[in-house]
Every structure is written in C-alpha cells, then in structure tokens.
Z-matrix of the N, CA and C atoms (Angstrom, degrees):
N
C 1 1.447
C 2 1.528 1 109.30
N 3 1.301 2 117.21 1 125.41
C 4 1.460 3 121.99 2 178.97
C 5 1.518 4 108.48 3 -94.57
N 6 1.320 5 116.26 4 108.04
C 7 1.456 6 121.76 5 -177.24
C 8 1.516 7 108.69 6 -112.47
N 9 1.327 8 117.98 7 124.17
C 10 1.465 9 122.06 8 -179.60
C 11 1.517 10 109.59 9 -106.15
N 12 1.305 11 115.20 10 142.02
C 13 1.456 12 122.36 11 -180.00
C 14 1.520 13 108.02 12 -105.14
N 15 1.307 14 117.32 13 125.74
C 16 1.459 15 121.94 14 -179.62
C 17 1.532 16 109.14 15 -80.20
N 18 1.332 17 115.66 16 99.86
C 19 1.459 18 122.10 17 -177.18
C 20 1.518 19 109.38 18 -129.53
N 21 1.327 20 115.84 19 131.68
C 22 1.463 21 119.73 20 176.12
C 23 1.522 22 108.28 21 -84.95
N 24 1.337 23 116.37 22 124.55
C 25 1.465 24 121.72 23 179.06
C 26 1.524 25 108.06 24 -126.83
N 27 1.335 26 115.42 25 130.17
C 28 1.457 27 121.74 26 176.37
C 29 1.514 28 107.62 27 -115.49
N 30 1.335 29 116.10 28 127.79
C 31 1.452 30 121.22 29 -178.81
C 32 1.530 31 109.30 30 -109.92
N 33 1.346 32 116.26 31 108.60
C 34 1.459 33 121.32 32 177.16
C 35 1.530 34 110.90 33 -105.22
N 36 1.330 35 116.44 34 12.24
C 37 1.466 36 120.30 35 179.69
C 38 1.520 37 109.70 36 -88.98
N 39 1.300 38 115.50 37 173.81
C 40 1.464 39 120.99 38 177.28
C 41 1.529 40 111.85 39 -88.29
N 42 1.317 41 116.78 40 3.14
C 43 1.460 42 122.72 41 -178.47
C 44 1.522 43 109.95 42 -114.59
N 45 1.310 44 116.08 43 170.17
C 46 1.458 45 120.58 44 176.12
C 47 1.519 46 111.21 45 -72.69
N 48 1.318 47 114.60 46 177.79
C 49 1.459 48 120.25 47 176.31
C 50 1.531 49 109.85 48 -66.57
N 51 1.339 50 117.74 49 158.86
C 52 1.467 51 119.51 50 175.90
C 53 1.531 52 110.43 51 -53.76
N 54 1.326 53 115.96 52 140.72
C 55 1.460 54 121.12 53 -176.82
C 56 1.521 55 111.06 54 -129.02
N 57 1.324 56 114.86 55 153.69
C 58 1.461 57 121.96 56 171.91
C 59 1.526 58 106.17 57 -85.12
N 60 1.316 59 117.28 58 117.29
C 61 1.462 60 121.20 59 -172.48
C 62 1.523 61 114.24 60 -82.56
N 63 1.321 62 117.04 61 -18.83
C 64 1.461 63 120.30 62 175.68
C 65 1.527 64 109.02 63 -134.27
N 66 1.314 65 115.95 64 161.68
C 67 1.469 66 121.69 65 -175.53
C 68 1.525 67 113.04 66 -57.96
N 69 1.317 68 117.89 67 -38.35
C 70 1.467 69 121.24 68 -176.08
C 71 1.526 70 113.52 69 -105.82
N 72 1.328 71 116.86 70 18.40
C 73 1.465 72 119.92 71 179.86
C 74 1.526 73 110.20 72 -63.37
N 75 1.326 74 116.21 73 136.73
C 76 1.461 75 121.29 74 178.96
C 77 1.522 76 111.71 75 -79.59
N 78 1.328 77 116.87 76 -25.08
C 79 1.458 78 120.34 77 -177.59
C 80 1.518 79 111.65 78 -139.06
N 81 1.318 80 114.85 79 160.63
C 82 1.468 81 121.65 80 178.88
C 83 1.527 82 109.37 81 -90.88
N 84 1.319 83 116.19 82 150.63
C 85 1.463 84 121.96 83 179.98
C 86 1.521 85 110.37 84 -85.50
N 87 1.320 86 115.83 85 121.54
C 88 1.461 87 123.93 86 179.61
C 89 1.518 88 108.29 87 -100.71
N 90 1.319 89 116.95 88 124.40
C 91 1.465 90 121.21 89 -174.66
C 92 1.522 91 111.97 90 -98.99
N 93 1.324 92 114.95 91 151.07
C 94 1.468 93 121.20 92 174.78
C 95 1.515 94 109.17 93 -74.98
N 96 1.307 95 117.22 94 138.27
C 97 1.463 96 122.40 95 177.78
C 98 1.529 97 107.69 96 -96.62
N 99 1.334 98 115.66 97 80.49
C 100 1.463 99 121.10 98 -175.27
C 101 1.520 100 110.34 99 -127.53
N 102 1.325 101 115.66 100 155.71
C 103 1.461 102 121.21 101 178.44
C 104 1.523 103 112.47 102 -96.62
N 105 1.325 104 116.94 103 -27.19
C 106 1.460 105 122.18 104 -178.03
C 107 1.521 106 109.37 105 -134.71
N 108 1.327 107 118.12 106 154.75
C 109 1.468 108 120.35 107 176.67
C 110 1.526 109 111.17 108 -58.09
N 111 1.305 110 115.26 109 148.43
C 112 1.461 111 121.77 110 177.37
C 113 1.520 112 107.77 111 -106.41
N 114 1.321 113 117.14 112 130.19
C 115 1.457 114 122.15 113 177.38
C 116 1.522 115 107.46 114 -112.15
N 117 1.324 116 115.65 115 123.12
C 118 1.462 117 120.90 116 179.21
C 119 1.516 118 110.11 117 -107.36
N 120 1.315 119 116.57 118 139.12
C 121 1.465 120 121.44 119 170.90
C 122 1.526 121 107.29 120 -75.34
N 123 1.328 122 118.16 121 161.03
C 124 1.464 123 119.51 122 179.07
C 125 1.533 124 111.36 123 -53.61
N 126 1.311 125 115.62 124 129.60
C 127 1.466 126 125.97 125 178.10
C 128 1.528 127 114.03 126 66.80
N 129 1.320 128 117.55 127 10.23
C 130 1.461 129 120.50 128 175.00
C 131 1.536 130 109.13 129 -74.05
N 132 1.322 131 116.06 130 141.07
C 133 1.460 132 122.04 131 178.60
C 134 1.520 133 109.24 132 -105.69
N 135 1.328 134 116.44 133 147.99
C 136 1.463 135 120.44 134 179.29
C 137 1.524 136 109.43 135 -148.38
N 138 1.317 137 115.91 136 140.03
C 139 1.449 138 122.18 137 173.97
C 140 1.526 139 107.99 138 -87.44
N 141 1.311 140 116.91 139 122.91
C 142 1.460 141 122.47 140 -176.03
C 143 1.532 142 109.22 141 -110.22
N 144 1.312 143 115.63 142 122.63
C 145 1.459 144 121.56 143 -179.61
C 146 1.529 145 109.65 144 -81.21
N 147 1.338 146 116.72 145 150.43
C 148 1.461 147 121.01 146 -179.75
C 149 1.528 148 113.06 147 -117.92
N 150 1.328 149 117.42 148 -21.27
C 151 1.459 150 120.32 149 -175.93
C 152 1.518 151 113.11 150 77.20
N 153 1.327 152 117.62 151 7.28
C 154 1.464 153 122.64 152 -178.56
C 155 1.536 154 109.33 153 -104.22
N 156 1.319 155 115.16 154 131.26
C 157 1.467 156 122.88 155 175.42
C 158 1.527 157 106.62 156 -124.29
N 159 1.338 158 117.77 157 142.64
C 160 1.459 159 119.37 158 179.97
C 161 1.519 160 110.93 159 -147.12
N 162 1.315 161 114.48 160 155.77
C 163 1.456 162 122.16 161 175.41
C 164 1.522 163 107.05 162 -122.15
N 165 1.317 164 115.69 163 99.07
C 166 1.462 165 121.04 164 -178.56
C 167 1.523 166 110.46 165 -82.06
N 168 1.322 167 117.76 166 148.10
C 169 1.460 168 120.15 167 174.67
C 170 1.532 169 110.38 168 -68.56
N 171 1.307 170 115.85 169 153.96
C 172 1.468 171 121.63 170 177.47
C 173 1.528 172 109.19 171 -55.50
N 174 1.323 173 115.43 172 137.78
C 175 1.462 174 120.66 173 178.66
C 176 1.521 175 114.53 174 92.42
N 177 1.340 176 117.37 175 0.56
C 178 1.465 177 121.30 176 -179.98
C 179 1.518 178 110.39 177 -120.19
N 180 1.316 179 115.77 178 161.17
C 181 1.450 180 123.29 179 175.49
C 182 1.520 181 108.44 180 -145.99
N 183 1.334 182 115.88 181 162.97
C 184 1.457 183 122.84 182 171.00
C 185 1.518 184 106.06 183 -117.68
N 186 1.322 185 117.00 184 137.53
C 187 1.461 186 121.14 185 177.55
C 188 1.520 187 110.14 186 -110.83
N 189 1.329 188 115.48 187 139.40
C 190 1.469 189 122.03 188 177.04
C 191 1.522 190 106.97 189 -111.63
N 192 1.316 191 115.47 190 123.59
C 193 1.463 192 121.63 191 -176.82
C 194 1.518 193 110.38 192 -124.21
N 195 1.306 194 115.29 193 164.13
C 196 1.467 195 121.36 194 175.91
C 197 1.520 196 109.90 195 -71.06
N 198 1.333 197 116.50 196 150.68
C 199 1.464 198 122.20 197 170.72
C 200 1.523 199 106.67 198 -86.06
N 201 1.311 200 117.56 199 126.80
C 202 1.464 201 120.43 200 -175.73
C 203 1.520 202 111.86 201 -60.44
N 204 1.332 203 118.53 202 -38.80
C 205 1.461 204 121.01 203 179.63
C 206 1.517 205 112.45 204 -64.33
N 207 1.340 206 117.34 205 -42.73
C 208 1.471 207 120.38 206 177.83
C 209 1.523 208 110.87 207 -67.12
N 210 1.318 209 116.88 208 -36.75
C 211 1.468 210 119.93 209 178.85
C 212 1.527 211 110.91 210 -65.90
N 213 1.331 212 116.73 211 -45.05
C 214 1.464 213 120.60 212 -178.74
C 215 1.523 214 112.13 213 -69.71
N 216 1.322 215 117.35 214 -48.63
C 217 1.459 216 121.08 215 -173.60
C 218 1.525 217 114.19 216 -78.95
N 219 1.338 218 117.11 217 -34.00
C 220 1.467 219 119.91 218 -172.46
C 221 1.529 220 114.26 219 -125.70
N 222 1.320 221 118.28 220 -2.42
C 223 1.455 222 121.16 221 -179.67
C 224 1.521 223 113.48 222 70.40
N 225 1.338 224 118.19 223 20.12
C 226 1.462 225 121.72 224 -178.61
C 227 1.523 226 109.10 225 -92.41
N 228 1.338 227 115.84 226 123.11
C 229 1.464 228 120.12 227 179.69
C 230 1.528 229 110.35 228 -135.34
N 231 1.335 230 115.28 229 157.38
C 232 1.461 231 121.57 230 171.18
C 233 1.519 232 105.96 231 -76.78
N 234 1.315 233 116.85 232 123.36
C 235 1.466 234 121.71 233 -170.55
C 236 1.515 235 113.00 234 -64.37
N 237 1.307 236 118.73 235 -46.72
C 238 1.461 237 120.75 236 -177.02
C 239 1.528 238 110.78 237 -102.04
N 240 1.317 239 116.01 238 44.81
C 241 1.465 240 121.05 239 -172.57
C 242 1.530 241 112.10 240 -67.63
N 243 1.313 242 117.52 241 137.95
C 244 1.454 243 122.63 242 -10.53
C 245 1.526 244 110.85 243 -76.92
N 246 1.325 245 115.26 244 136.90
C 247 1.461 246 120.12 245 172.85
C 248 1.517 247 108.10 246 -72.80
N 249 1.308 248 117.23 247 139.93
C 250 1.462 249 121.23 248 -176.40
C 251 1.512 250 111.40 249 -114.54
N 252 1.329 251 116.16 250 133.28
C 253 1.459 252 122.60 251 169.62
C 254 1.524 253 105.39 252 -105.49
N 255 1.326 254 116.30 253 112.42
C 256 1.464 255 121.75 254 -177.40
C 257 1.525 256 111.73 255 -79.14
N 258 1.325 257 115.97 256 160.09
C 259 1.457 258 122.19 257 -178.19
C 260 1.531 259 112.53 258 -62.61
N 261 1.329 260 118.32 259 -26.02
C 262 1.468 261 119.47 260 -178.42
C 263 1.531 262 113.46 261 -96.71
N 264 1.330 263 118.00 262 4.08
C 265 1.465 264 121.47 263 178.69
C 266 1.526 265 109.58 264 -84.32
N 267 1.328 266 117.09 265 131.51
C 268 1.464 267 120.83 266 -178.36
C 269 1.531 268 113.32 267 -123.03
N 270 1.325 269 117.52 268 6.50
C 271 1.458 270 120.64 269 178.83
C 272 1.523 271 111.73 270 -83.81
N 273 1.324 272 115.37 271 -176.34
C 274 1.457 273 121.03 272 178.71
C 275 1.527 274 109.87 273 -67.60
N 276 1.316 275 116.27 274 138.23
C 277 1.461 276 120.97 275 174.93
C 278 1.529 277 107.01 276 -72.84
N 279 1.325 278 116.84 277 124.91
C 280 1.458 279 122.22 278 -179.81
C 281 1.521 280 109.42 279 -126.26
N 282 1.323 281 115.20 280 160.35
C 283 1.460 282 121.07 281 177.55
C 284 1.522 283 107.52 282 -121.92
N 285 1.311 284 117.13 283 137.48
C 286 1.459 285 121.29 284 171.68
C 287 1.523 286 105.83 285 -100.92
N 288 1.334 287 116.65 286 115.45
C 289 1.458 288 118.98 287 -178.98
C 290 1.528 289 110.47 288 -115.92
N 291 1.320 290 114.56 289 158.13
C 292 1.452 291 123.02 290 177.37
C 293 1.518 292 106.89 291 -144.31
N 294 1.323 293 115.85 292 152.99
C 295 1.457 294 119.41 293 175.72
C 296 1.524 295 108.37 294 -121.83
N 297 1.314 296 114.91 295 143.37
C 298 1.458 297 120.97 296 178.07
C 299 1.516 298 111.97 297 -98.55
N 300 1.335 299 116.81 298 -2.45
C 301 1.475 300 120.36 299 -179.78
C 302 1.493 301 110.76 300 -98.78
C-alpha cells in the first residue's frame, strides 16, 4: 500500500530535499547546510543547520539519527539520538552532533 503524508516542506539549503539513498533504506539522508567543513575536537558538540523547515500533521514526528558509517569511521553521532521534530515545531530542522575521536 502506497500511503503519502501531506507535509509542507520548505528547503532553504543549497542542497536538495532529504533522499532515500537505497531502495530499502529506512530513512532519508539529511544534509548539513554548510559552506565550509566543520572540524570538531574530541567530544565537542555543535549545532548543525540543515536549511529544512517542515509542517508535520498532528500525530506525526520526524526522527534524526546517526549514520552508522559516520559513527564507525569518524565517531560522529547525533547527540540526543534519536532527535525528534515534533508536529508543532516550525523552526529550522537542526542536528546536534558530537564526535568521540
């Protein structure tokens, strides 16, 4: 069954909307809206902007999780994983990341 969710999404980033990178991916890849690489010291935390704004219907949420490859190879994780975007939030979607390396 193909079920579509009516969600308003505004993209103010320089990248496309989050995409599913493989056919069976459980989640879409959300990119950082940055101009230059970010270098984190070990255990440093940083708020990462995405340029994505959305209006979710009541009763729904979006979760932001760490990418397993980035966590394994570089120690980069979403700090409050899973990060939650609530249905009543209308600000920019951001990620709080930390590195253990």
